[in-house]
C-alpha positions as a printed Julia matrix, in Angstrom:
437×3 Matrix{Float64}:
 22.1    13.54   44.86
 22.56   10.32   46.75
 25.61    9.43   44.67
 27.15   12.82   45.41
 26.57   12.3    49.13
 28.19    8.87   48.95
 31.19   10.41   47.23
 31.33   13.11   49.88
 31.2    10.52   52.64
 33.92    8.47   50.93
 36.12   11.51   50.49
 35.52   12.45   54.12
 36.47    8.93   55.24
 39.67    8.99   53.14
 40.49   12.46   54.57
 39.99   11.14   58.11
 42.31    8.19   57.48
 44.89   10.51   55.95
 44.65   12.92   58.88
 44.94   10.0    61.31
 48.09    8.76   59.56
 49.55   12.27   59.61
 48.71   12.67   63.32
 50.17    9.25   64.14
 53.32   10.05   62.21
 53.59   13.45   63.89
 53.07   11.84   67.32
 55.8     9.26   66.66
 58.14   11.98   65.4
 57.37   14.14   68.45
 58.13   11.19   70.75
 61.35   10.52   68.88
 62.37   14.18   69.16
 61.47   14.16   72.87
 63.63   11.08   73.5
 66.46   12.61   71.46
 66.2    15.9    73.37
 66.21   14.02   76.69
 69.35   12.12   75.69
 71.01   15.34   74.52
 70.07   17.12   77.76
 71.46   14.23   79.82
 74.71   14.23   77.84
 75.06   18.0    78.26
 74.55   17.62   82.04
 77.26   14.94   82.25
 79.65   17.11   80.2
 78.92   20.11   82.47
 79.7    18.03   85.54
 82.95   16.78   83.98
 84.01   20.34   83.04
 83.37   21.6    86.59
 85.32   18.7    88.14
 88.22   19.52   85.79
 88.1    23.23   86.67
 88.13   22.48   90.42
 91.0    20.01   90.03
 93.04   22.53   87.99
 92.3    25.81   89.77
 91.08   25.21   93.36
 93.43   26.77   95.91
 94.29   23.42   97.56
 95.35   20.2    95.85
 92.37   17.9    95.38
 92.02   14.94   93.03
 89.04   14.0    90.88
 88.07   11.05   93.13
 87.74   13.29   96.22
 85.8    15.9    94.23
 83.31   13.31   92.99
 82.87   11.82   96.49
 82.09   15.28   97.86
 79.7    15.91   94.97
 77.92   12.62   95.62
 77.53   13.45   99.31
 75.99   16.8    98.39
 73.75   15.23   95.75
 72.3    12.57   98.06
 71.85   14.9   101.04
 69.85   17.25   98.82
 67.44   14.51   97.75
 66.07   13.93  101.27
 67.29   13.71  104.86
 67.66    9.92  104.82
 69.56    9.32  101.55
 73.36    9.45  101.64
 76.59    8.4    99.94
 78.79    6.46  102.37
 82.52    6.34  101.86
 84.68    3.44  103.1
 84.8     4.74  106.7
 81.06    5.36  106.93
 80.22    2.0   105.34
 82.38    0.23  107.91
 80.7     2.18  110.75
 77.27    1.11  109.46
 78.39   -2.53  109.48
 79.61   -2.15  113.08
 76.31   -0.54  114.06
 74.3    -3.3   112.42
 76.31   -6.35  113.45
 78.45   -5.48  116.44
 78.7    -3.52  119.68
 79.48    0.18  119.58
 79.84    3.03  121.97
 77.12    5.61  121.62
 74.59    7.86  123.32
 71.37    5.95  122.7
 69.43    8.55  120.71
 67.74    8.41  117.34
 67.96   11.62  115.33
 66.28   12.94  112.21
 65.97   16.12  110.18
 62.89   18.2   110.94
 62.44   21.57  109.23
 66.15   21.49  108.36
 67.31   21.04  111.96
 69.0    18.01  113.53
 66.27   16.85  115.91
 66.14   14.13  118.56
 63.39   11.68  117.57
 63.76    9.87  120.87
 66.31    8.85  123.51
 66.26    5.08  124.02
 65.22    4.07  127.51
 68.05    3.39  129.94
 70.81    4.72  127.65
 73.36    7.47  128.47
 71.29   10.08  126.59
 68.14    9.13  128.49
 69.92    9.28  131.84
 71.49   12.65  130.96
 68.05   14.18  130.33
 67.88   14.37  126.52
 64.24   14.59  125.4
 62.29   13.91  122.21
 62.04   17.11  120.18
 65.36   18.57  121.38
 67.21   20.33  118.55
 70.95   19.61  118.56
 72.68   22.9   117.88
 76.28   21.77  118.46
 78.12   18.49  118.97
 81.14   19.38  121.08
 82.34   22.52  119.24
 80.91   21.64  115.81
 77.73   23.4   114.68
 75.14   21.06  113.14
 73.77   23.6   110.65
 74.2    22.01  107.22
 75.49   18.75  108.77
 74.1    15.46  107.46
 72.53   12.87  109.77
 75.32   10.4   108.95
 77.98   12.95  109.86
 76.25   13.77  113.14
 75.87   10.1   114.08
 79.52    9.48  113.17
 80.67   12.23  115.56
 78.38   11.16  118.4
 79.47    7.54  118.21
 82.82    6.72  119.87
 84.65    4.68  122.44
 82.68    3.74  125.57
 83.37    5.86  128.69
 84.42    8.88  126.61
 82.75   12.27  127.05
 80.71   14.29  124.57
 78.88   17.6   124.95
 75.63   18.44  123.17
 74.28   21.97  122.97
 70.53   21.73  122.52
 67.56   24.03  122.01
 64.47   22.88  123.9
 60.93   24.18  123.68
 60.08   26.18  126.77
 63.71   26.99  127.6
 64.87   30.58  127.07
 68.52   29.63  126.45
 70.33   26.69  124.79
 71.26   23.9   127.2
 74.67   22.22  127.31
 74.45   18.55  128.31
 77.43   16.32  129.03
 77.01   12.64  128.15
 79.36    9.7   128.72
 79.25    7.22  125.83
 78.6     3.58  126.61
 77.8     0.25  124.96
 74.17    0.47  123.87
 72.12   -2.5   125.03
 68.38   -2.12  124.74
 65.53   -4.13  126.24
 62.82   -3.64  123.66
 59.69   -4.76  125.58
 58.73   -4.08  129.21
 55.57   -5.78  130.53
 53.79   -4.42  133.62
 50.35   -4.72  135.14
 47.84   -2.04  136.12
 45.34   -3.38  138.63
 44.17   -6.94  138.14
 43.21   -6.95  134.47
 45.2    -4.36  132.44
 48.49   -5.28  130.77
 50.9    -2.44  130.0
 53.41   -3.16  127.19
 56.17   -0.58  126.7
 58.0    -1.05  123.38
 61.21    1.02  123.27
 62.25    0.01  119.73
 61.28   -2.58  117.15
 64.2    -5.01  117.29
 64.03   -8.63  116.16
 62.5    -9.93  119.43
 59.51   -7.61  119.84
 56.72   -9.91  118.62
 58.19  -12.88  120.51
 58.43  -10.82  123.73
 54.85   -9.5   123.37
 53.43  -12.99  122.86
 55.36  -14.2   125.9
 53.93  -11.34  128.02
 50.36  -12.0   126.86
 50.72  -15.72  127.6
 52.04  -14.9   131.08
 48.95  -12.75  131.82
 45.93  -14.82  130.69
 43.45  -12.76  132.77
 44.19   -9.57  130.77
 41.0    -7.72  129.81
 42.62   -4.6   128.35
 46.02   -3.7   126.82
 47.98   -0.47  126.77
 50.78   -0.39  124.16
 53.18    2.45  124.92
 55.06    3.58  121.79
 56.13    6.98  123.11
 59.71    7.88  122.17
 59.93    4.71  120.07
 62.07    5.65  117.03
 61.14    2.57  114.98
 63.17   -0.4   113.82
 62.41   -3.53  111.82
 59.4    -3.46  109.49
 58.6    -7.17  109.96
 58.27   -6.65  113.73
 55.87   -3.73  113.21
 53.8    -5.88  110.83
 53.92   -8.8   113.27
 52.71   -6.58  116.12
 49.68   -5.36  114.18
 49.0    -8.9   112.92
 48.54  -10.05  116.53
 45.4    -7.89  116.77
 44.08   -7.59  113.17
 42.92  -10.66  111.25
 42.45   -9.38  107.69
 43.21   -6.54  105.28
 46.33   -4.48  104.62
 48.64   -3.52  107.48
 50.96   -1.29  105.46
 51.97   -0.84  101.83
 54.99    0.73  100.19
 55.09    2.48   96.82
 58.11    3.55   94.8
 59.27    4.12   91.22
 60.32    0.5    90.65
 57.31   -1.88   90.38
 59.13   -4.53   92.45
 59.12   -2.15   95.41
 55.34   -1.7    95.33
 54.37   -4.13   98.08
 51.34   -4.71  100.3
 51.68   -6.47  103.66
 48.42   -8.12  104.74
 47.2    -9.41  108.09
 46.63  -13.12  108.7
 43.87  -14.71  110.74
 45.97  -17.23  112.69
 46.41  -16.63  116.45
 44.77  -13.18  116.29
 43.15  -11.39  119.24
 40.36   -9.26  117.78
 38.37   -8.62  120.96
 40.59   -7.34  123.78
 40.31   -3.5   123.96
 43.57   -1.67  123.17
 44.87    1.85  123.77
 48.12    2.97  122.11
 50.18    5.85  123.55
 52.23    7.99  121.12
 54.1    11.3   121.07
 56.46   13.34  118.91
 59.2    10.77  119.51
 57.15    7.95  117.96
 58.52    7.38  114.46
 58.71    4.98  111.53
 57.73    1.45  112.67
 55.84    2.8   115.69
 53.84    5.05  113.34
 53.0     2.04  111.18
 51.72    0.15  114.24
 49.67    3.02  115.69
 48.36    4.16  112.28
 47.37    0.65  111.14
 45.56   -0.14  114.41
 43.82    3.23  114.13
 42.73    2.64  110.5
 41.39   -0.82  111.37
 39.55    0.74  114.36
 41.3    -1.82  116.51
 42.76    0.64  119.02
 42.27    4.15  120.38
 45.39    6.29  119.89
 46.14    8.66  122.78
 48.86   11.31  123.19
 50.52   13.72  120.78
 51.11   13.79  116.99
 53.92   11.46  115.88
 57.2    12.39  114.18
 56.32   11.68  110.52
 59.03    9.35  109.15
 57.42    7.14  106.51
 60.07    6.44  103.89
 61.91    3.25  102.91
 65.7     3.18  102.56
 67.96    0.48  101.11
 71.75    0.22  101.28
 73.3    -0.59   97.89
 77.05   -1.28   97.47
 78.62    0.85   94.72
 82.16   -0.53   95.14
 83.99   -2.96   97.4
 83.93   -0.58  100.37
 81.47    2.2    99.44
 77.68    2.21   99.53
 74.62    4.24   98.69
 71.72    4.61  101.09
 68.75    5.62   98.98
 65.09    6.32   99.66
 63.24    4.04   97.23
 59.64    4.1    98.49
 57.16    5.55  100.97
 54.95    3.73  103.46
 51.17    4.04  103.28
 48.67    3.05  105.96
 45.64    0.8   105.25
 43.44    3.83  104.47
 45.97    4.99  101.86
 47.25    7.96  103.87
 50.96    8.65  104.09
 53.06    8.98  107.23
 55.93   10.95  105.66
 56.15   14.49  107.08
 52.53   14.13  108.29
 52.67   11.61  111.13
 49.74   10.01  112.94
 47.24   12.25  114.74
 45.87   10.65  117.94
 42.15   10.01  118.38
 42.46   11.72  121.75
 45.16   14.39  122.03
 46.69   14.69  125.5
 49.79   16.64  126.49
 52.31   15.06  128.82
 52.31   16.27  132.41
 51.55   15.5   136.02
 48.01   15.38  137.35
 47.71   17.1   140.73
 45.58   15.24  143.24
 43.52   17.12  145.77
 45.05   17.21  149.25
 43.36   14.66  151.45
 42.7    15.43  155.09
 43.53   12.94  157.83
 40.75   10.39  157.99
 41.64    7.55  160.37
 39.5     4.96  162.02
 39.98    4.47  165.75
 41.51    1.01  165.31
 44.21    2.47  163.01
 45.01    5.52  165.17
 47.86    3.95  167.15
 49.65    2.67  164.03
 49.22    6.0   162.29
 50.61    7.98  165.23
 53.57    5.59  165.46
 54.4     6.17  161.82
 54.11    9.95  162.29
 56.54    9.72  165.26
 59.0     7.84  163.05
 58.9    10.74  160.59
 59.57   13.26  163.38
 62.38   11.19  164.9
 64.03   10.76  161.52
 63.64    7.0   161.38
 63.5     5.68  157.84
 60.54    3.71  156.67
 61.45    0.54  154.77
 57.96    0.12  153.4
 58.73    1.06  149.77
 62.3    -0.21  149.5
 61.31   -3.34  147.59
 58.77   -2.08  145.09
 57.59   -4.54  142.47
 58.82   -3.06  139.17
 56.28   -5.12  137.21
 53.37   -3.17  138.73
 52.44    0.41  137.82
 51.32    2.25  140.95
 48.67    4.93  141.3
 51.43    7.44  142.09
 53.15    6.66  138.78
 49.85    6.96  136.9
 49.13   10.43  138.3
 52.6    11.6   137.23
 51.8    10.73  133.6
 48.69   12.44  132.21
 48.82   10.54  128.93
 48.97    7.18  130.69
 46.14    8.25  133.05
 43.94    9.25  130.09
 44.79    6.0   128.3
 43.79    3.93  131.35
 40.5     5.83  131.76
 39.62    5.31  128.08
 40.62    1.63  128.24
 38.44    1.04  131.32
 35.48    2.59  129.49
 36.12    0.28  126.51
 36.33   -2.74  128.84
 32.99   -1.84  130.45
 31.35   -1.36  127.04
 32.69   -4.7   125.81
 31.28   -6.57  128.81
 27.77   -5.15  128.4
């Protein structure tokens, strides 16, 4: 009986080995068939593309050569991947080089695709678009007489850029307006100051970052050094469309001493990177409030999101734009290039920015805060001076009191015209009081 059982066990063991070999062989064959089918499918796709190019070249109503057909196909292919990938022909590649390395005439707006519409991420402060009244969130319906429906970002930027002092008309749709608005803008050379430093009271430093160019971290450090008595910081990233990643990382690194600032993940392992904070020259104690809105995108979302995840700052304002992808420009010929999305950014907590944005800790809509009307309350010693000033108003004499305002100081009047800034200051003061207890 025992012998029979041993034989049964042995036979069972041999059967298992045999089955395992059969399964392994079948798995290898299946993988081989899968690879072969994939190669066949790819070859069939290439042949289909070639046949269609040939048909268009032979039968399309107008003369068009294979090179032009393929260029058009590539433009369509890249634009259908995502809003930021594109195929750039010789003209567009040259324009990108001018934009990156030289002066150009433009409007001073950053645009993106949102829900399929060409949308203003933000006008840059002090530029023609800003002065003309363009606002973050405006949808560009027409550029001059050209409709933007189906237009790529690159095409739109190409049309809007031009010689300085030339005119362009944008037809926009704005939330709260019943009809489209037509806005005339005069192009100009775009020169941006990226960091503005101002004071609020005796101990709050206000840092407005308009875009993350190569001098942002340097300018911020200079401002902090100039104001050693600072007890609280407001970083204003509203309508900041982004810029250089290293400057965003450097900004966060000034206030966070360890852990990840941002990571990027893509298909290629070499593109999977983590950028960590360093402990040198880091301020981990001064309370910070960051202001954001729908015009805060890309690098400004990395800064606000990272400071939020590290619980290093309170984020105040409105939900950000949601641009968290990484693009590289790769030459495909001597004068043509491919701009391709190769990765996405992720915040320290692992959450993505792309199409989601950063939600503020305290959501506040932009607007003016109305102050209660104050009655006349004058001490006897001030009565004469007050009455003299009232007479000047009646007689039409101009007061020169406010002609030389200090632009480095934010006044109470300015604060009450900006509800987000007012909320940020109130929160910051509470943090400063808590810290000192």
